[in-house]
Structure formats: C-alpha cells, structure tokens
C-alpha positions in Angstrom: 3.3 81.1 -5.0 4.7 84.2 -5.8 3.0 87.2 -3.8 3.5 89.5 -7.5 0.4 89.2 -9.8 0.5 89.8 -13.2 -2.8 92.0 -14.6 -3.5 92.2 -18.5 -6.6 93.7 -20.9 -6.6 96.6 -18.4 -8.4 99.2 -19.5 -6.0 102.7 -20.6 -8.0 104.4 -18.3 -7.5 102.8 -15.4 -4.6 103.8 -12.8 -3.1 102.4 -10.4 -5.3 104.2 -7.7 -8.4 102.3 -9.5 -6.3 98.8 -8.9 -5.4 99.1 -5.5 -9.0 100.0 -4.3 -9.5 96.6 -6.6 -7.5 94.0 -5.5 -8.4 95.5 -1.9 -10.9 93.5 -1.8 -8.8 90.5 -1.9 -6.2 91.1 1.3 -3.5 94.4 1.7 -2.4 95.6 -1.5 1.6 96.2 -1.1 2.7 98.4 -4.2 0.7 98.7 -7.7 2.9 99.3 -10.8 1.3 100.2 -14.1 3.6 99.8 -17.0 4.1 102.5 -19.9 4.8 103.4 -23.0 8.7 104.6 -22.8 8.5 107.1 -25.4 5.0 108.4 -24.8 4.1 107.6 -21.5 0.7 106.0 -22.9 -0.2 102.5 -20.8 0.8 99.4 -21.7 -3.0 97.9 -20.6 -1.0 95.5 -18.3 0.4 95.9 -14.7 2.1 94.5 -11.7 0.4 94.3 -8.0 2.3 92.9 -5.3 0.0 90.8 -2.2 1.3 90.8 1.0 0.6 87.5 1.4 0.5 84.5 -0.6 -2.7 83.3 0.1 -4.1 86.8 -0.5 -2.2 86.6 -3.8 -4.3 83.2 -4.5 -7.3 84.9 -3.2 -6.7 87.5 -6.1 -6.8 85.5 -8.8 -9.2 83.6 -7.5 -11.8 86.3 -7.0 -10.8 88.3 -9.9 -9.1 86.7 -12.9 -11.8 87.2 -15.7 -13.4 89.9 -13.9 -14.7 92.7 -15.5 -12.8 96.3 -15.2 -13.6 99.4 -16.4 -15.8 97.7 -19.0 -12.6 94.9 -20.2 -12.3 91.4 -19.1 -8.9 91.0 -17.2 -6.5 88.7 -16.4 -4.9 88.0 -12.9 -2.5 85.5 -13.0 1.1 84.9 -10.9 3.7 87.1 -12.3 6.8 85.1 -14.3 10.5 86.4 -13.5 11.6 88.3 -16.0 13.9 86.0 -18.4 17.2 87.9 -19.0 17.0 89.1 -23.1 19.9 89.0 -24.6 21.0 91.6 -26.9 19.9 90.6 -30.6 22.8 90.3 -32.7 24.0 93.3 -34.7 22.4 91.7 -38.1 24.1 90.6 -41.1 27.2 92.3 -42.4 25.9 93.5 -45.6 27.3 92.1 -49.0 30.8 92.3 -49.8 32.8 94.1 -51.9 32.2 92.9 -55.7 34.4 93.7 -58.5 33.3 97.4 -59.1 31.4 98.8 -61.9 32.0 96.9 -65.0 34.2 99.3 -67.2 34.8 99.0 -70.7 38.3 99.8 -71.5 39.8 100.6 -75.0 43.2 98.3 -75.0 44.4 99.7 -77.8 48.0 101.6 -77.5 
C-alpha cells in the first residue's frame, strides 16, 4: 500500500493546516498538498496527504473516508500514480486549397 492518499470533495475553505490536524487523528502526517488552479490560485477541491507508514495510511482511509469535514463528505483513498500524459495531437490540418473563387471569364477576343 502507498502512504500517499488522495482526498476528494474538499471544501474550498479547507487549508493544508486543517487537513494536517484532521489526518493527525490517524497517525503522523508527512506532507499535505491542496491542489490549486494554475491561473486563478483557487483550490480545486482535492488534495494529497502523505502518512508516515502504510498502517497509518490504511487507518486514515478506514477512519476518514466518508467523514464530514467542513460541511462536506470527503473521500479518502490510496493515491494512484500519475499517468504519463501524452501531448494531444495538433488537431486536423484544415481543408485543402480548392480551386479558388468562381470567376466568370469572357472568352471573346
């Protein structure tokens, strides 16, 4: 089991200090990170907590998953490794040139 936990459905008012205090009930907290939007800096409603041992991580899941924290029922589960994100293709190349606008030419000389 991984010692890093995913915490979902967090209140936007929750701080990393709040999470540290909450998860301390289950054992020693090594680190806490609430994920924020890159552009606005606003919390995205989820984060990660790393516990010091596998046993403490299991205890945190069994104790805190579904618990009410700041008026929200949080989800706590083992964090999955980040998947390698491939660059999305550049999109289609747009239509071809065609023949250009229709022109009426007078062929009388």
